[in-house]
C-alpha positions in Angstrom: 9.7 -61.4 -6.5 6.8 -60.2 -4.7 8.4 -59.7 -1.8 11.3 -57.5 -3.6 8.1 -55.1 -5.2 6.9 -54.9 -1.6 10.2 -53.9 -0.7 10.8 -51.4 -3.2 7.1 -49.6 -2.9 7.5 -49.2 0.7 11.5 -48.1 -0.1 9.2 -45.7 -2.1 6.6 -44.9 0.5 9.4 -43.9 3.1 11.1 -41.8 0.5 7.7 -39.8 -0.2 7.6 -39.6 3.6 10.4 -38.6 4.4 10.9 -36.1 1.5 7.7 -34.6 2.7 8.7 -34.5 5.9 11.7 -32.7 5.4 10.1 -29.9 3.9 7.6 -29.7 5.9 10.0 -29.3 8.9 12.0 -27.0 6.3 8.7 -24.8 5.9 8.0 -24.6 9.3 11.0 -24.0 10.8 11.2 -21.0 8.0 7.6 -19.8 9.2 8.3 -19.5 12.8 11.7 -17.8 12.4 9.8 -15.4 10.1 6.9 -15.4 11.7 3.8 -13.7 11.2 5.2 -10.7 9.2 2.7 -7.4 10.2 3.9 -4.4 7.7 3.2 -1.4 8.3 2.8 -0.1 5.0 1.0 -1.6 1.8 5.1 -1.5 0.3 6.1 -3.9 3.1 3.0 -6.1 1.9 4.0 -6.6 -1.6 7.4 -7.3 -0.5 6.2 -9.8 1.8 3.7 -11.4 -1.0 6.9 -11.7 -3.3 8.6 -13.3 -1.1 5.7 -16.3 0.0 5.5 -16.7 -3.8 9.5 -17.3 -4.0 9.0 -19.5 -1.2 6.2 -21.5 -2.4 8.5 -22.0 -5.9 11.5 -23.4 -4.1 8.7 -25.7 -2.0 7.3 -27.0 -5.4 10.9 -27.5 -6.5 11.9 -29.5 -3.3 8.5 -31.5 -3.6 9.5 -33.0 -7.0 9.3 -36.5 -5.8 6.0 -36.3 -3.3 3.0 -37.7 -4.9 1.6 -34.6 -7.0 -1.8 -34.7 -5.5 -0.8 -34.2 -2.7 1.8 -31.9 -3.7 -0.9 -29.9 -4.8 -2.6 -29.8 -1.5 0.3 -28.8 0.1 0.9 -25.6 -1.9 -2.4 -24.6 -1.6 -2.2 -24.5 2.0 1.1 -22.7 2.2 -0.8 -20.0 -0.4 -3.4 -19.4 2.1 -1.5 -19.2 5.1 0.6 -16.6 2.8 -3.0 -14.8 2.0 -4.5 -14.8 5.3 -0.9 -13.3 6.7 -1.3 -10.5 3.9 -4.9 -9.8 4.9 -4.4 -9.5 8.6 -1.3 -7.1 8.1 -4.0 -5.2 5.3 -6.8 -5.1 8.0 -4.6 -3.7 10.7 -3.3 -1.5 8.2 -7.2 -0.2 7.5 -8.5 -0.5 10.8 -5.4 1.9 12.2 -6.3 4.5 8.9 -10.2 4.5 10.1 -9.4 4.9 13.7 -6.8 8.1 12.6 -10.0 9.2 9.7 -12.6 8.9 13.3 -10.3 11.3 15.2 -10.3 13.5 13.0 -13.6 14.0 12.2 -14.1 13.9 15.7 -11.6 17.3 16.3 -13.6 18.8 12.9 -16.6 18.3 14.5 -15.8 20.2 17.8 -14.1 22.4 15.8 -17.4 23.1 14.4 -19.5 23.7 16.8 -17.3 25.4 18.5 -17.9 28.0 14.9 -21.5 27.8 15.2 -21.8 28.7 18.6 -19.5 31.6 18.1 -22.2 32.6 14.7 -25.0 32.7 17.1 -23.2 35.1 19.8 -22.0 37.0 16.7 -25.4 37.0 15.0 -27.1 37.9 18.9 -24.9 40.9 18.9 -25.8 42.1 15.6 -29.5 41.7 16.3 -28.2 44.4 19.5 -26.5 46.9 17.7 -29.4 46.8 15.1 -31.6 47.5 17.6 -29.6 50.2 19.6 -29.2 52.2 16.2 -32.6 52.1 15.4 -33.5 53.5 18.9 -30.8 55.7 18.7 -32.6 57.0 15.2 -35.6 57.1 16.9 -34.4 59.5 19.6 -32.4 61.6 17.1 -35.6 62.0 15.3 -37.4 62.5 18.1 -35.4 65.1 19.9 -35.2 67.1 16.1 -38.8 67.4 15.6 -39.3 68.3 19.3 -36.4 70.6 18.2 -38.5 72.2 15.5 -41.5 72.7 17.0 -39.6 74.0 19.8 -41.3 71.8 22.6 -39.6 73.1 25.7 -40.8 70.2 27.2 -39.3 67.7 25.0 -35.7 69.7 25.4 -35.7 69.1 28.9 -36.6 65.4 29.0 -33.9 64.9 26.7 
């Protein structure tokens, strides 16, 4: 009787172990063929998460005969792996967006610098023009005064 009980226990353990190994091999082969899916946009990430959820449900149904604690641990591990792959893909997208934004910022900064230099040049031209206008006004005023007074000396110098 004792031998019969021991034999049944070994058979159960072997079935559980072989079931776990079969499911593990199935999962690993599925992960190896799929590889880490690095999505290029957020819609692909959502689709990837939905696929992972479907895979986890499939694994749950195939692990029905396995010890429930071991099953829970294995499923949590698979869920975490899926989250890591998704987070890595989101990080890659965010890094690409950051790099693009930094390039745009550098281009805008260069344009701003060029515009400021042009503004300084225009302001200098305006200042020189105002100086020339004031000088011309003064010369015209002096010429008008000299003509009004009838100063021949002034007429010759101008």
